[in-house]
C-alpha positions in Angstrom: 126.7 147.7 146.0 123.9 145.7 144.7 123.9 147.8 141.7 127.6 147.2 141.0 127.1 143.5 141.3 124.3 143.6 138.8 126.5 145.5 136.4 129.3 143.1 136.7 127.1 140.1 136.2 125.5 141.8 133.0 128.9 142.5 131.6 130.0 138.9 132.2 126.9 137.5 130.7 127.3 139.5 127.6 131.0 138.5 127.2 130.1 134.8 127.6 127.2 135.1 125.3 129.5 136.7 122.7 132.1 134.1 123.0 129.5 131.2 123.0 128.0 132.5 119.8 131.4 132.9 118.1 132.3 129.4 119.1 129.1 128.2 117.8 129.7 129.8 114.4 133.2 128.5 114.2 132.1 125.0 115.1 129.3 125.2 112.5 131.6 126.3 109.8 134.1 123.7 110.7 131.7 120.7 111.1 129.3 121.1 108.1 131.6 120.0 105.4 131.7 116.5 106.9 128.9 114.2 105.7 128.3 112.5 109.0 127.0 115.9 110.6 123.5 116.6 109.7 123.1 119.6 107.3 120.8 122.5 107.8 119.5 121.8 104.3 119.7 118.6 102.1 122.5 119.5 99.7 122.5 116.0 97.8 119.6 113.6 97.3 118.7 110.7 95.1 115.6 110.4 92.9 114.1 107.3 91.6 111.5 106.8 88.9 109.8 104.6 86.4 107.7 105.4 83.5 106.3 104.5 79.9 106.2 106.5 76.6 106.2 106.5 72.9 109.0 106.9 70.6 109.3 107.6 66.9 112.4 106.7 64.9 113.0 109.0 62.0 115.1 107.8 59.0 117.8 110.4 58.2 119.8 108.4 55.5 119.7 105.0 53.6 122.7 104.2 51.3 120.6 101.7 49.2 118.6 103.9 46.6 115.9 101.2 45.9 115.1 100.7 49.6 112.5 102.7 51.4 112.1 102.6 55.2 109.1 103.8 57.1 108.8 104.0 60.8 105.9 103.3 63.2 105.4 104.7 66.7 107.1 102.4 69.2 106.5 101.8 73.0 109.1 102.2 75.6 109.5 101.6 79.3 112.2 103.1 81.4 113.7 103.2 84.9 115.3 106.4 86.1 117.9 107.5 88.6 119.2 111.0 89.4 121.7 112.5 91.8 120.5 116.0 92.6 123.3 118.4 93.7 121.9 121.4 95.5 118.9 123.1 94.2 119.6 123.6 90.4 121.8 120.7 89.1 121.5 117.0 88.7 123.2 114.0 87.0 120.7 111.6 85.6 120.7 108.1 84.2 118.1 105.7 82.7 117.7 102.2 81.3 115.3 102.4 78.4 113.7 99.5 76.6 112.0 100.2 73.2 110.0 97.8 71.1 108.6 98.7 67.6 108.7 98.0 63.9 109.9 99.5 60.6 108.4 98.8 57.1 111.2 98.1 54.6 110.0 98.3 50.9 112.8 96.6 48.7 112.2 95.6 45.0 108.5 95.9 45.4 108.5 93.6 48.4 107.4 94.7 51.7 109.4 93.5 54.8 108.0 94.0 58.4 111.2 94.7 60.5 110.6 94.2 64.3 113.1 95.9 66.4 114.2 96.0 70.1 116.5 98.5 71.6 118.1 99.0 75.0 119.4 102.5 75.6 121.3 104.0 78.6 121.5 107.8 78.6 123.8 109.8 80.9 122.7 113.4 81.2 123.3 116.7 83.1 120.2 118.7 83.9 119.2 122.0 85.3 116.2 122.3 87.6 114.4 125.6 87.1 111.3 127.3 88.6 111.6 125.5 92.1 112.2 122.1 90.4 109.0 122.2 88.3 110.9 122.5 84.9 114.1 120.8 83.8 116.2 120.9 80.7 119.2 118.6 80.2 121.3 116.7 77.7 124.2 114.3 77.3 125.2 111.0 75.7 123.0 107.9 75.1 124.5 104.5 74.8 122.8 102.0 72.6 123.9 98.8 74.5 121.5 96.5 72.6 119.8 97.0 69.4 118.5 94.1 67.4 116.0 93.8 64.6 114.8 91.2 62.1 112.2 90.1 59.5 110.5 87.1 58.0 110.9 86.0 54.5 108.6 83.1 54.0 108.9 81.0 57.2 112.4 81.9 57.9 113.7 84.8 60.0 116.7 87.0 59.1 118.7 89.7 60.8 118.1 93.3 59.8 120.7 94.8 62.1 120.6 97.7 64.6 118.4 100.8 64.2 120.3 102.5 67.0 124.0 102.8 67.1 126.3 102.8 70.2 127.0 106.5 70.4 124.2 109.0 70.5 123.6 112.6 71.7 120.3 113.3 73.5 118.6 116.4 75.0 115.2 117.1 76.3 113.0 119.2 78.5 110.6 118.0 81.2 107.7 119.5 83.3 105.8 118.4 86.4 102.1 118.0 85.6 101.3 116.7 89.2 103.2 116.3 92.4 105.1 113.1 91.4 104.4 112.8 87.6 107.0 114.3 85.1 106.3 114.6 81.3 109.4 114.5 79.3 110.1 115.4 75.6 113.5 114.2 74.3 115.5 114.2 71.0 118.1 111.7 70.3 120.6 112.1 67.5 122.8 109.2 66.2 126.7 109.9 65.9 127.2 106.7 63.9 125.7 104.8 60.9 124.0 101.5 61.3 125.0 98.6 59.2 122.0 96.7 58.1 121.0 93.9 55.6 117.9 93.3 53.5 116.7 90.8 51.0 118.0 87.7 52.6 116.5 84.4 51.4 117.2 80.6 52.1 120.5 80.1 50.3 120.9 83.7 49.3 122.6 86.5 51.4 121.1 89.9 51.6 122.3 93.2 50.4 124.3 95.3 52.9 123.6 98.9 53.5 124.0 101.7 56.0 121.5 103.9 57.5 121.3 106.7 60.1 118.4 107.4 62.4 117.1 109.9 65.0 114.5 109.5 67.7 111.8 111.7 69.2 110.2 110.3 72.4 107.3 111.5 74.8 107.1 109.9 78.2 105.5 110.1 81.6 107.6 109.2 84.7 106.5 108.6 88.3 109.2 109.7 90.7 109.5 108.5 94.2 
């Protein structure tokens, strides 16, 4: 008699466990897509960062034959934000401020052009090697680009050195737990409209130019 009861209890326990597990699986599959339920792994996360770097502005084209432009290394600071989707993909954006100068030699006179630029790149990136290495690209918006020079005691506008529309691509690698080294190339999609040779009572000469940028920066992520 006791053996029969034990067999019945065992069968009932197995049936209940089977249904309990199947219900848990169904509930699990049903609830996980909703954001208010805690996920077994973090599918989406937000990264923040800030950093500094150096940038070189290369001159691709100048429409004024008697004008020669030479760039110097400039400094930049940037704030970063990224939305990481899963393990391998992220959407990134930055606010970059750059400060530098360009030497303009026109009709045997040297003008020192001081330039300030604010860029906002928006990129998609792939995270590889468990997130230690990343590669990405996208569009960079030149939201502010202003430069000028002195002629005597008076200052004059040179015009932008970065247009509104640019393409950008780069690679990055972690060298420490929270430090990312990033190498990036930015290619202008538009010409800049500039002016040189202005003096008191005399307008300058208009010309167009096109530039590219190569930057190397270090970012602390938190």
